[in-house]
VODO-310242 format. One line per 8 residues: number of its first residue (from 1); their letters; for each residue x, y negated, z of N, C-alpha, C, O, CB. Coordinates in steps of 0.2 Angstrom, whole numbers. Each point is the difference from the previous one (the first is absolute). Glycine has a CB too. Layout:
BEGIN
NUM = A = X/Y/Z/X/Y/Z/X/Y/Z/X/Y/Z/X/Y/Z  ...
This chain:
BEGIN
1 = MRCVIANY = 474/-399/428/-7/-4/-4/2/-2/-8/6/-2/-1/-10/-5/14  -1/9/-18/2/-4/-7/0/-6/1/-5/-3/2/2/11/-9  8/-13/3/1/-6/2/1/-2/-10/4/4/-2/2/-3/20  -8/-5/-22/-1/-1/-7/5/-8/1/-3/-5/3/-11/13/-6  20/-9/2/3/-6/-1/5/0/-7/6/2/-1/-6/-2/15  -3/-2/-18/4/-3/-7/-2/8/-5/4/3/-3/8/-12/10  -20/10/-6/-3/4/-3/5/7/-1/1/3/-5/-8/-13/1  9/12/11/5/3/1/-5/5/7/-1/-4/5/13/-5/-11
9 = AFDLTANE = -13/14/6/-1/4/7/3/3/4/3/5/-2/-9/-4/-2  7/-5/9/5/2/7/-5/4/5/-6/-1/2/15/-11/-1  -4/17/1/-3/3/7/3/-1/6/5/4/3/-8/6/-10  1/-16/9/3/-4/7/-2/2/7/-6/0/1/7/-11/-9  2/13/13/-1/-2/6/2/-5/5/5/-4/-1/-6/13/-2  -1/-10/8/1/-5/4/7/0/1/4/-4/-3/-14/4/9  12/7/-2/6/0/1/7/1/-5/6/0/2/-14/3/6  5/-1/-15/5/0/-4/2/-10/0/5/-3/1/-12/17/-9
17 = VKEAMSGV = 3/-16/6/0/-8/-1/5/-3/6/4/-3/-1/-15/3/-4  9/2/11/4/-2/5/7/3/0/5/-3/2/-16/1/5  12/8/-9/8/2/-1/3/-3/-6/5/-2/0/-8/13/4  -1/-12/-8/3/-3/-5/3/-9/0/6/-1/-2/-15/11/-3  6/-12/7/1/-7/6/4/-1/5/3/-6/1/-12/6/-3  10/6/5/6/1/6/7/-2/-3/3/2/-4/-9/9/10  6/-17/-1/9/-3/-3/2/-3/-7/5/-1/-3/-1/10/9  -12/-11/-9/0/-6/-4/-1/-7/3/-5/-1/3/2/8/-12
25 = KPEPITGP = 7/-11/8/-2/-7/1/-3/-4/-2/2/-1/-6/3/1/8  -12/-3/1/-4/-4/-3/3/-6/-4/5/-3/1/-11/8/8  3/-6/-14/2/-6/-4/-5/-6/2/-6/2/3/11/5/-14  -3/-12/10/-5/-6/1/-7/1/-4/-1/2/-5/12/-10/6  -14/5/4/-9/1/-3/-3/-7/-2/0/-5/3/-2/14/6  1/-7/-17/-3/-6/-1/-6/2/-4/-1/-4/-5/12/-4/6  -14/14/-1/-7/0/-1/-3/6/4/-1/0/6/3/-6/-16  -4/10/7/-5/7/5/6/5/3/5/3/-2/-17/-2/-9
33 = SVRIGRRT = 8/-1/19/6/4/3/-3/8/2/-6/1/0/13/-14/5  -2/17/-3/-4/6/3/6/0/7/6/-2/1/-12/10/-14  1/-6/18/5/0/6/-3/7/2/-5/3/2/8/-17/3  7/17/-6/0/7/2/5/0/6/6/-2/-1/-10/8/-11  1/-2/18/5/0/6/-1/-8/4/-5/-3/0/15/13/-6  -5/-10/7/2/-9/3/2/-4/-5/1/-6/1/3/9/10  -4/0/-18/4/-5/-8/-6/-1/-2/-5/3/0/16/1/-5  -10/-11/3/-6/-2/-5/5/0/-7/6/-3/-1/-14/-7/11
41 = YPAMQVGA = 5/13/-15/5/0/-7/-6/-3/-6/-6/0/0/14/12/3  -3/-15/-7/-6/-3/-5/-3/7/-5/3/5/-2/4/-18/1  -12/11/-1/-4/7/-3/5/3/-7/2/6/-2/-18/-11/6  17/-2/-6/6/3/-6/5/5/1/1/4/-4/-2/-14/1  4/7/9/6/4/2/-2/8/2/3/5/-3/2/-17/9  -10/11/-2/-4/9/2/-2/3/-7/0/6/0/-6/-9/11  4/-1/-17/-3/5/-5/7/1/-3/-1/6/-2/-12/-11/0  20/2/1/5/0/-3/2/7/3/1/6/-3/2/-19/1
49 = VVTRQDRR = -2/13/9/3/5/3/-3/7/1/4/5/0/1/-15/4  -11/11/-4/-4/4/0/-1/4/-7/1/6/0/-5/-14/9  2/5/-14/0/3/-6/4/0/-3/-1/4/-5/-5/-5/5  13/-2/0/7/0/-3/-2/-4/-8/3/0/-4/2/14/11  -9/-16/-7/-3/-5/-6/2/-8/0/1/-4/5/-13/12/-5  13/-9/-6/2/-7/1/-5/-5/0/-6/0/-3/16/3/-4  -7/-9/11/-7/-4/2/-6/-2/-5/-6/-1/2/14/-3/6  -4/3/-14/-5/-1/-6/-5/4/-2/-4/-2/-4/12/-2/1
57 = DFTAGEVV = -7/10/7/-6/5/-3/-6/2/5/-4/5/-1/13/0/-5  -10/-11/10/-4/3/5/-1/-10/4/4/-4/1/2/23/0  -13/-18/0/-1/-6/4/-1/0/9/-2/5/3/-3/-8/-15  6/-3/14/0/0/7/-8/3/4/0/1/6/9/-12/-8  -12/12/-2/-8/1/1/-1/6/-1/-3/3/5/-2/-13/-8  8/14/-1/0/7/-1/3/3/8/-4/4/4/5/-6/-18  6/-2/16/3/2/6/-5/1/6/0/4/4/10/-9/-9  -13/-1/5/-3/-3/5/-6/7/1/-1/3/5/4/-18/-8
65 = RAMKRLGF = -6/15/-2/-6/2/1/3/8/2/-3/3/5/-6/-12/-14  12/12/7/4/7/2/2/1/6/-1/5/3/5/-6/-13  -1/-6/12/3/1/8/-5/0/5/0/4/4/10/-10/-7  -15/1/1/-6/0/4/-3/7/0/-2/2/6/1/-14/-10  0/16/-2/-5/6/2/5/5/4/-2/6/2/-8/-7/-13  18/-1/11/4/5/4/-2/-2/7/0/4/5/11/-2/-14  -13/-9/11/1/-2/7/3/-6/2/-2/-2/5/2/11/-4  4/-11/-5/5/-4/2/-3/-7/0/-5/-1/-3/14/9/0
73 = TCELAPAP = -7/-13/6/-3/-7/1/3/-4/-8/6/-1/-1/-6/0/18  -5/-1/-19/3/-6/-5/-3/-8/1/-5/-1/3/6/11/-13  3/-13/7/-2/-8/-1/1/-3/-6/6/0/-3/-6/-1/13  -5/-2/-11/1/-2/-7/5/-4/-3/4/1/-4/-15/0/5  12/-7/4/5/-4/-1/2/-3/6/-2/2/6/-2/-3/-15  10/-3/9/5/-1/9/-5/-7/2/-4/-3/-4/21/7/1  -16/-6/8/-4/-7/2/3/-4/-3/6/1/0/-11/1/10  3/-9/-13/2/-5/-2/6/-4/5/-2/1/6/-9/-1/-13
81 = APEAAPID = 15/-2/6/4/-3/5/-4/-7/1/-4/-1/-5/17/8/1  -12/-11/9/-6/-6/3/4/-5/-5/7/0/0/-11/2/15  1/-6/-18/2/-6/-3/3/-4/6/-2/-1/5/-6/2/-15  14/-5/6/2/-7/5/-4/-6/-1/-4/-2/-5/17/6/5  -12/-7/5/-4/-8/-1/2/-3/-6/6/1/-2/-8/-4/14  -2/0/-16/4/-5/-7/4/-6/3/-2/-3/5/-9/6/-13  16/-4/5/3/-5/1/0/-4/-7/-1/2/-6/8/4/15  -6/-13/-6/0/-4/-7/6/-2/-3/5/1/4/-14/-6/-2
89 = SVAAAAAA = 10/3/-7/5/-1/-3/5/-7/4/6/1/1/-14/5/-13  5/-11/13/5/-4/5/2/1/5/5/-2/3/-10/-4/-6  1/12/6/4/4/7/4/3/-1/5/0/4/-12/1/0  7/3/-10/5/6/-4/7/-5/-2/5/2/1/-15/7/-8  8/-15/6/7/-2/-2/3/-4/4/5/-3/-1/-7/5/-9  -2/-4/16/2/-4/6/5/7/3/6/0/1/-19/-11/2  8/17/-1/5/4/3/7/3/-4/5/2/2/-16/0/4  10/-3/-12/5/4/-3/7/-5/-1/6/2/-1/-15/5/-5
97 = LGSPTDS = 8/-15/7/4/-4/0/3/-3/6/5/-3/1/-10/2/-10  1/3/14/1/-2/7/-1/-9/1/-1/-4/-5/10/16/6  -10/-12/5/-1/-7/3/6/-5/0/5/1/2/-14/5/5  7/-13/-9/5/-4/0/4/-1/4/-4/0/6/-2/-3/-12  13/2/7/3/-2/8/3/-8/-1/1/-3/-5/4/17/8  -5/-16/3/0/-6/2/8/0/-1/3/6/1/-15/-8/6  16/-3/-8/7/0/1/3/-6/0/6/-1/1/-6/10/-5
């Protein structure tokens, strides 16, 4: 399938993408991601490996659009981590200093 990434046309197939990404360790995901096989890769990593271009030359949106057309599952952003309950400054100071002991 013909895909345009960074204003360059690439003739890619799903099998070619799978072969290119086989043996590549996924980087930590901080933005859009692509599921290839059992692994999830950042979209920018997939774009860099498949196109052999510098990551500054294309956007994650271009890669996600191309990978969706090839039939891969794409996520726009990772799920946000749950926030911890807020702690007031007095309780934080008491926890840091410890409790008084009786002598």
